[in-house]
C-alpha positions in Angstrom: -89.3 -130.4 -141.9 -88.2 -128.5 -145.0 -88.7 -124.8 -145.4 -92.2 -124.0 -146.6 -90.8 -121.7 -149.3 -88.7 -124.4 -150.8 -91.6 -126.9 -150.9 -93.8 -124.3 -152.6 -91.1 -123.5 -155.1 -90.9 -127.1 -156.0 -94.7 -127.3 -156.4 -94.5 -124.3 -158.7 -91.9 -126.0 -160.8 -94.0 -129.1 -161.1 -96.9 -127.0 -162.2 -94.8 -125.2 -164.9 -93.3 -128.5 -166.2 -96.8 -129.9 -166.7 -98.1 -126.7 -168.3 -95.2 -126.4 -170.8 -94.6 -130.1 -171.5 -96.4 -130.2 -174.8 -94.8 -127.0 -176.2 -91.3 -128.1 -175.1 -91.7 -131.5 -176.8 -92.9 -130.0 -180.0 -90.0 -127.5 -180.1 -87.5 -130.2 -179.3 -88.8 -132.4 -182.1 -88.4 -129.5 -184.6 -84.8 -128.9 -183.3 -83.8 -132.6 -183.6 -85.3 -133.1 -187.1 -82.3 -132.8 -189.4 -84.6 -132.7 -192.5 -85.9 -129.3 -191.6 -84.2 -126.1 -192.8 -81.5 -124.6 -190.5 -83.4 -121.3 -190.0 -86.5 -123.1 -188.8 -84.5 -125.2 -186.3 -82.7 -122.1 -185.1 -86.0 -120.2 -184.6 -87.3 -123.2 -182.6 -84.2 -123.1 -180.4 -84.8 -119.4 -179.7 -88.5 -120.0 -178.8 -87.4 -122.8 -176.5 -85.0 -120.4 -174.8 -87.8 -117.9 -174.2 -89.8 -120.5 -172.2 -89.4 -120.2 -168.4 -86.4 -122.1 -167.0 -88.4 -123.7 -164.3 -90.6 -125.4 -167.0 -87.8 -127.8 -167.8 -88.2 -131.2 -166.2 -84.5 -131.4 -165.3 -85.0 -128.6 -162.7 -87.3 -130.8 -160.6 -86.0 -132.3 -157.4 -87.4 -135.3 -155.6 -88.8 -134.4 -152.1 -90.4 -136.5 -149.3 -94.2 -136.3 -149.6 -94.6 -135.9 -145.8 -91.8 -133.6 -144.8 -90.4 -132.1 -148.0 -86.9 -133.3 -147.2 -84.8 -133.3 -150.4 -82.0 -135.7 -149.4 -82.1 -139.4 -148.5 -85.2 -139.9 -150.7 -86.5 -143.3 -151.7 -88.2 -143.1 -155.1 -90.2 -146.2 -154.7 -91.9 -145.0 -151.5 -91.6 -141.2 -152.1 -90.4 -140.8 -148.6 -87.2 -139.8 -146.9 -85.2 -142.2 -144.8 -86.3 -140.5 -141.6 -90.0 -140.9 -142.4 -89.5 -144.4 -143.6 -87.9 -145.3 -140.3 -90.7 -143.7 -138.3 -93.5 -145.2 -140.3 -91.8 -148.6 -140.4 -91.5 -148.5 -136.6 -95.2 -147.8 -136.3 -96.0 -150.6 -138.8 -97.7 -148.4 -141.3 -95.7 -149.5 -144.3 -97.0 -152.9 -145.6 -94.3 -155.5 -146.1 -91.6 -153.6 -144.2 -90.2 -155.4 -141.1 -88.0 -153.2 -139.1 -85.7 -155.0 -136.7 -84.0 -153.4 -133.7 -81.7 -155.0 -131.3 
């Protein structure tokens, strides 16, 4: 089980990313638009820098939905390898056949 504080920190990042997504995309469009004046694009860059760092989507880290484990994460199932093995052994993942010999 992951530390509670790390899981909560990740939830906060997800909330901030969702909250600032529209503003970030607007500013990025202004910055990338070469037809706009240089001063306007520079101001947009400064405004983007003023936004919280944790509102950037690149700061998110995938974590297991059940345990919060950050490593050995399967994106398709949103589980870590340990939980995948446990749930597979219990037969709770449809279509997964776990063999053991």
